[in-house]
Structures are given as C-alpha cells and as structure tokens.
N, C-alpha and C positions, 0 to 999 in steps of 0.2 A: 147588814142589808144595804142595798144601794137603791137610790131613788132618782127619778127624773121628775122635776117640777116644771110644769108648763105655765109660764108667767110672762107677761109683757116685759120688754127690756127696761123700761123706766121703773117698773115696780121692783125688778131684780136689782137694779142699781141702788135704789133706796134701801133695800134689804141688806145688800152687801155693805153699804155705808154704815148701817146701824148694827151689823153683825147678827141679823135675825133672819128667820125663815117664816114666811106666811104663805099658805096654800089655799086655793079655792075661795078667794075673796074673804079670807079670814076665818073660814070654818075650822072647827076643832078637829074634825075627822082626819084630815091630812097630816097635821103636825102630831097627832096622837099616834099615828102609825110609825113614826120615826123613833129611833133610839140613839143613845149616846154612841158616838163612833161611826154611825151610819154615814155613808157618802151621799151628798145631795148635789146633783148637777141640774142646772136650770137650762131649759130650752125656751127661747122666745120666738113664737111664731110671728109676732108683731112688735113694733117699736113701742107702742102705747095702746092702752085699752081704747077700743073704738077706731083705731087706725086700720084702714082696709088694705094698706100696702103690705104685702108679705115681707117678713124679715128673715125668718128661718135660720137662726143662729143659736149655738150653745153659748150662753152668756156668763155663767159662773160655775164654780165647783168649790165644795167645802165639805166639812164634817160637822155633824151635830155635836155640840159641845157638852151637853149635859142631859139629864133626864127631866128637866123642868119644862112644863108647858104652862104658859100664863096668858091671861087676857089683858091686852092693852086697852087704854082709853084714849082714842084719838078724836076728841071732841064729839062724842056721841057715837062714833064708830068704834066697836069693841072687838077687834080681831084677836084670834088666838095665835100665839107665836112660840118659836123656839130659838135658842141661841145657836148660831152656826159660826164656826171658824172658817172663813173663806180664804182660799189661796189668792192673795192680792197680786200675785205675778201672772195669774191666768189671763189668757187672751180670749177674745171671742172667736169662735170657729164656725164658719158656715156649714150647714148641714151637707151641702154638696161636697165638701172636703172630706167627710168621713162616712157618708151614707153607705157606701158599698162595703164597709168594714163593720157595720153594726148589726147585731142580731135584732135590735129594736125595729129596724126598717125592712126586715125581710117579710115576705108575704104580701098578698094584696090587701089594700085598705089599712095598712099599718097605722096611718095617721088617725084613724078613728079612736084608737086606744088613748091618744093624747088628750082627748076631750075630757077624760076623767080628772085631769089636772095634776095627778100624782100617780106615776106608774113605776113598778119595780124595774131595775136595770140589772143586767147580768154583770158578773165580775169582768168578763171580757169586754163588754161595752164601756165600763168604767176605765179599764186600762187603755182602750183606744182613745177615749175622750181626754183622759188625764195626759196622755202623751201628746195629743194634739194641742191641748190648751195651755200646758205649762212648759216653760223653757227647759232645755236639756241640761 
C-alpha cells in the first residue's frame, strides 16, 4: 500500500531525523492503517503548524520498517508512532513541479481529500514522486 501523509514541514523533518512516522497529531488510526513495506510520502501544505503561508511541497519519502505501532511519551503528549526508513537522499519537490502528472490532483476539489491527514496513493503517483524526489 502507498500513503500520503499531510503534515507540516517542521514535523516531517523531526520525524525523518528520528526515523518515525506520526499522523493526525499522534492519533493511532493513521499509523494503524500502515503496514511493513508500505511507502509513505509526506506532503507539507505549510512550513509549520499555524503558519498561514502556503508551502505546498512533497517533503519526504520512505518505507514503513516493521509492524510495530507504539505510543511515545513526550512529556505528557502521548502520540502513536511507527518506524520508517526514509530515503535520506530525497529532495523536496514543489507540488507545481509534478501536479499535472499525479492522479491525486485530478478532479475538482482534490485538496479536500488531504484534510483527512492520510490518504492512499496510487503506484503511479509513487513512481512519479520517487522519480522527482530522488537522484537518478
């Protein structure tokens, strides 16, 4: 399965640095849907939570490393997480660079789907994004 996580860039960067995925402000539902070997691509509509300036970039790509879902304890905040092996060579790709080649962005109001925080991606979309984000 392939997934698109919609998360601010600063949260993606922290997750990549830690080798973890966290979706929907730490809810279990999103990470429970993922399985070992699933591809996870992050899209960041904003640089940080609460920032009103649009960013609209694909910020990371990786694969779910195992089948363990665990609850962390970050000083009273207890988010659910999964381990992810991120491609550390991946570059950020602006939506405008790939939008016309993605099934995700076809149809009117496609952006409303992103509000769910985690949406399935087609194999074709993953191929487009992997090619754009990783060096040849």
